[in-house]
C-alpha positions in Angstrom: 110.4 72.0 127.0 112.8 69.7 128.8 109.9 67.8 130.3 108.7 66.9 126.8 112.0 65.0 126.2 111.6 63.2 129.5 107.9 62.3 128.8 108.9 60.8 125.4 112.1 59.2 126.8 114.4 61.0 124.4 117.9 62.6 124.6 118.2 66.3 123.8 120.1 65.7 120.5 117.6 63.5 118.7 116.6 64.0 115.1 113.1 64.7 113.8 112.8 61.1 112.6 113.7 59.7 116.0 111.2 61.9 117.7 108.4 60.8 115.4 109.4 57.1 115.7 109.3 57.3 119.5 106.0 59.2 119.5 104.4 56.5 117.3 105.7 53.7 119.6 104.3 55.4 122.7 100.8 56.1 121.3 100.5 52.5 120.2 101.3 51.4 123.7 99.2 54.1 125.5 96.0 54.3 123.4 93.3 56.8 124.3 91.0 53.8 125.2 93.6 52.3 127.6 95.1 55.4 129.2 93.6 58.7 128.0 95.6 60.9 130.4 99.0 59.4 129.4 98.0 59.6 125.7 97.2 63.3 126.0 100.4 63.9 127.9 102.5 62.2 125.2 100.7 64.0 122.4 101.2 67.4 124.1 104.9 66.7 124.6 105.2 65.6 120.9 103.5 68.8 119.7 106.1 70.9 121.6 109.1 69.3 120.0 108.0 67.8 116.7 109.5 70.4 114.4 112.8 72.4 114.6 110.7 75.6 114.7 108.7 74.4 117.7 111.9 73.3 119.5 113.5 76.7 118.9 110.4 78.5 120.1 110.4 76.4 123.2 114.1 77.1 123.9 113.6 80.8 123.4 110.3 81.4 125.2 109.9 78.4 127.5 106.4 78.0 128.7 104.9 81.1 127.2 101.8 80.6 125.2 101.8 81.0 121.4 100.3 84.5 121.5 102.9 85.5 124.2 105.7 84.1 122.1 104.5 86.0 119.0 104.2 89.2 121.0 107.8 88.6 122.4 109.1 88.1 118.8 107.4 91.3 117.7 108.9 93.2 120.6 112.3 91.9 119.8 111.8 93.1 116.2 110.8 96.5 117.4 113.6 96.8 119.9 116.1 97.9 117.2 115.4 99.7 114.0 117.3 98.4 111.0 119.9 100.7 109.4 120.7 100.3 105.8 124.4 100.8 104.9 126.8 99.6 102.3 129.5 97.2 103.4 133.1 98.0 102.4 135.2 95.6 100.4 137.4 94.8 103.4 134.3 93.9 105.5 133.0 91.6 102.8 136.3 89.8 102.4 136.8 89.4 106.2 133.5 87.5 106.5 134.5 84.9 103.9 
């Protein structure tokens, strides 16, 4: 995950727009015809951090594959069974 930011030359607190802008700059410079390996590396890095969901998945599961990440999420969901209960008035007012 962190390597994706280094490959694209970005800080960790960039916005989606800045990520996309930097990606477009790099693929114009490193076209598949000129440097196919670098182009593939840049594209792979962009795919890992292009959306907030992808960044969160990367932070949670690191280098796990998509199927491993999905299995990890399912196991987290099965780890605790939800319990339905009614919240009291004091509990509701304390959260506000």
